[in-house]
C-alpha positions as CSV (number, residue, x, y, z in Angstrom):
1,X,8.8,-5.0,-1.9
2,X,6.5,-6.9,0.5
3,X,4.5,-3.7,1.2
4,X,4.1,-3.1,-2.6
5,X,2.9,-6.6,-3.2
6,X,0.4,-6.4,-0.5
7,X,-0.9,-3.0,-1.7
8,X,-0.9,-4.3,-5.3
9,X,-3.0,-7.4,-4.3
10,X,-5.4,-5.2,-2.3
11,X,-6.0,-2.9,-5.2
12,X,-6.4,-5.8,-7.6
13,X,-8.8,-7.6,-5.2
14,X,-11.2,-4.6,-5.4
15,X,-10.9,-4.4,-9.1
16,X,-11.4,-8.1,-9.5
17,X,-14.5,-8.0,-7.3
18,X,-16.1,-5.3,-9.5
19,X,-15.1,-7.3,-12.7
20,X,-16.6,-10.6,-11.5
21,X,-19.8,-8.9,-10.3
22,X,-20.2,-7.1,-13.6
23,X,-19.6,-10.4,-15.4
24,X,-22.4,-12.0,-13.3
25,X,-24.7,-9.1,-14.1
26,X,-23.9,-8.6,-17.8
27,X,-22.1,-11.8,-18.9
28,X,-19.1,-11.2,-21.1
29,X,-20.7,-8.7,-23.4
30,X,-17.3,-7.1,-23.6
31,X,-16.3,-10.0,-25.8
32,X,-17.7,-8.1,-28.8
33,X,-15.2,-5.2,-28.3
34,X,-12.3,-4.9,-30.8
35,X,-8.9,-3.6,-29.7
36,X,-9.7,-0.1,-30.8
37,X,-12.9,-0.1,-28.8
38,X,-11.1,-1.2,-25.7
39,X,-8.5,1.6,-26.3
40,X,-11.3,4.1,-26.6
41,X,-13.0,2.9,-23.4
42,X,-9.6,3.3,-21.5
43,X,-9.1,6.7,-23.3
44,X,-12.6,8.0,-22.1
45,X,-11.7,7.1,-18.5
46,X,-8.1,8.6,-18.6
47,X,-9.3,11.7,-20.4
48,X,-12.0,12.2,-17.7
49,X,-9.4,12.0,-15.0
50,X,-7.2,14.5,-16.8
51,X,-10.1,16.9,-17.2
52,X,-11.0,16.7,-13.5
53,X,-7.4,17.2,-12.6
54,X,-7.1,20.3,-14.9
55,X,-10.4,21.8,-13.9
56,X,-10.1,21.0,-10.2
57,X,-13.8,19.9,-10.1
58,X,-16.1,17.3,-11.3
59,X,-19.9,17.3,-12.0
60,X,-20.5,13.6,-12.2
61,X,-20.3,11.8,-8.9
62,X,-18.2,8.8,-10.0
63,X,-14.8,9.5,-8.5
64,X,-11.2,9.3,-9.9
65,X,-10.5,6.0,-8.1
66,X,-13.5,4.4,-9.9
67,X,-12.1,5.5,-13.2
68,X,-8.6,4.1,-12.4
69,X,-10.3,0.8,-11.4
70,X,-12.1,0.8,-14.8
71,X,-8.8,1.4,-16.5
72,X,-7.4,-1.7,-14.7
73,X,-10.3,-3.8,-15.7
74,X,-10.4,-2.6,-19.4
75,X,-6.7,-3.4,-19.6
76,X,-7.4,-6.9,-18.4
77,X,-10.2,-7.2,-21.0
78,X,-7.8,-6.1,-23.6
79,X,-5.2,-8.7,-22.6
80,X,-7.9,-11.4,-22.6
81,X,-9.2,-10.4,-26.0
82,X,-5.7,-10.5,-27.5
83,X,-5.3,-14.1,-26.3
84,X,-8.6,-15.6,-27.2
85,X,-9.0,-17.1,-30.6
86,X,-11.4,-15.5,-33.0
87,X,-13.8,-18.5,-32.7
88,X,-13.9,-18.4,-29.0
89,X,-17.5,-18.1,-27.7
90,X,-18.7,-14.7,-26.8
91,X,-20.2,-15.9,-23.6
92,X,-17.6,-17.3,-21.1
93,X,-18.4,-19.0,-17.8
94,X,-17.7,-16.9,-14.7
95,X,-15.1,-19.5,-13.6
96,X,-13.3,-19.1,-16.9
97,X,-13.5,-15.3,-16.7
98,X,-12.0,-15.4,-13.1
99,X,-9.2,-17.7,-14.3
100,X,-8.3,-15.5,-17.3
101,X,-8.5,-12.4,-15.1
102,X,-6.1,-13.9,-12.5
103,X,-3.7,-15.1,-15.2
104,X,-3.5,-11.6,-16.8
105,X,-3.1,-9.8,-13.5
106,X,-0.5,-12.2,-12.3
107,X,1.6,-11.6,-15.4
108,X,1.2,-7.8,-15.0
109,X,2.2,-8.2,-11.3
110,X,5.3,-10.2,-12.3
111,X,6.3,-7.4,-14.8
112,X,5.7,-4.8,-12.0
113,X,8.0,-6.8,-9.7
114,X,10.8,-7.0,-12.3
115,X,10.6,-3.3,-13.1
116,X,10.4,-2.4,-9.4
117,X,13.6,-4.3,-9.0
118,X,15.3,-2.3,-11.7
119,X,13.8,1.1,-11.1
120,X,13.7,1.1,-7.3
121,X,10.0,1.9,-7.1
122,X,10.4,5.2,-8.7
123,X,6.7,5.3,-9.3
124,X,6.2,6.1,-5.6
125,X,7.6,9.6,-6.3
126,X,5.4,10.2,-9.4
127,X,2.3,12.3,-9.6
128,X,-1.2,11.1,-10.4
129,X,-1.1,13.5,-13.4
130,X,2.0,11.6,-14.7
131,X,0.2,8.3,-14.5
132,X,-2.7,9.7,-16.5
133,X,-0.3,11.2,-19.1
134,X,1.6,7.9,-19.4
135,X,-1.7,5.9,-19.9
136,X,-2.7,8.3,-22.6
137,X,0.7,7.9,-24.2
138,X,0.4,4.2,-24.2
139,X,-3.0,4.4,-25.8
140,X,-1.6,6.5,-28.6
141,X,1.1,3.8,-29.1
142,X,-1.5,1.1,-29.3
143,X,-3.4,3.2,-31.9
144,X,-0.2,3.5,-33.9
145,X,0.5,-0.2,-33.7
146,X,-3.1,-0.8,-35.0
147,X,-2.5,1.6,-37.8
148,X,0.6,-0.4,-38.6
149,X,-1.5,-3.6,-38.9
150,X,-0.3,-4.8,-35.5
151,X,3.4,-4.8,-36.5
152,X,6.3,-3.1,-34.8
153,X,9.9,-2.9,-35.9
154,X,11.7,-2.8,-32.5
155,X,8.9,-1.8,-30.1
156,X,6.9,-3.7,-27.7
157,X,3.5,-4.9,-28.8
158,X,-0.1,-4.1,-27.7
159,X,0.1,-6.5,-24.8
160,X,3.1,-4.8,-23.2
161,X,1.3,-1.5,-23.4
162,X,-1.9,-2.9,-21.8
163,X,0.3,-4.3,-19.0
164,X,1.9,-0.9,-18.4
165,X,-1.5,0.8,-18.4
166,X,-2.8,-1.7,-15.9
167,X,0.3,-1.2,-13.6
168,X,0.1,2.6,-13.9
169,X,-3.5,2.6,-12.8
170,X,-2.7,0.2,-9.9
171,X,0.1,2.6,-8.8
172,X,-2.2,5.6,-9.0
173,X,-4.8,3.6,-6.8
174,X,-2.0,2.6,-4.3
175,X,-0.9,6.3,-3.9
176,X,-4.5,7.5,-3.4
């Protein structure tokens, strides 16, 4: 598990660096995004990866790893947006953004550690294609939850799906 934790932290460090630099460049413009818009941003990235996988080629230079990093960061945005009250300011200080990012990633990492304990790191035997398909499935679940006015009968909520999406993208990046 020590190796996994180290690899996880390394991937997150790269994603976090991008996130904080973009927040420095653009501020927290992402604060205007509603849940469905965040879902659509993740969908675009996951769909692009799937298309590249199926066609075996790409025409835009941005690579698959960059798309997985974007998925990680949009999942974090989704988790932050779910938590912030509606009257929270649109513009957040970089220190606050970093704190929120770390809080959400630490919760996702704790979930990963618990699941790795129970599943024996089965993800290490999975394909990149499976991670993309699972991410797309989780997005469909979030869409359905939104269609149900955010309510579920017995299923996990939107936050659990974002956490799984984040972790699937990290796993894909580790295996790359």
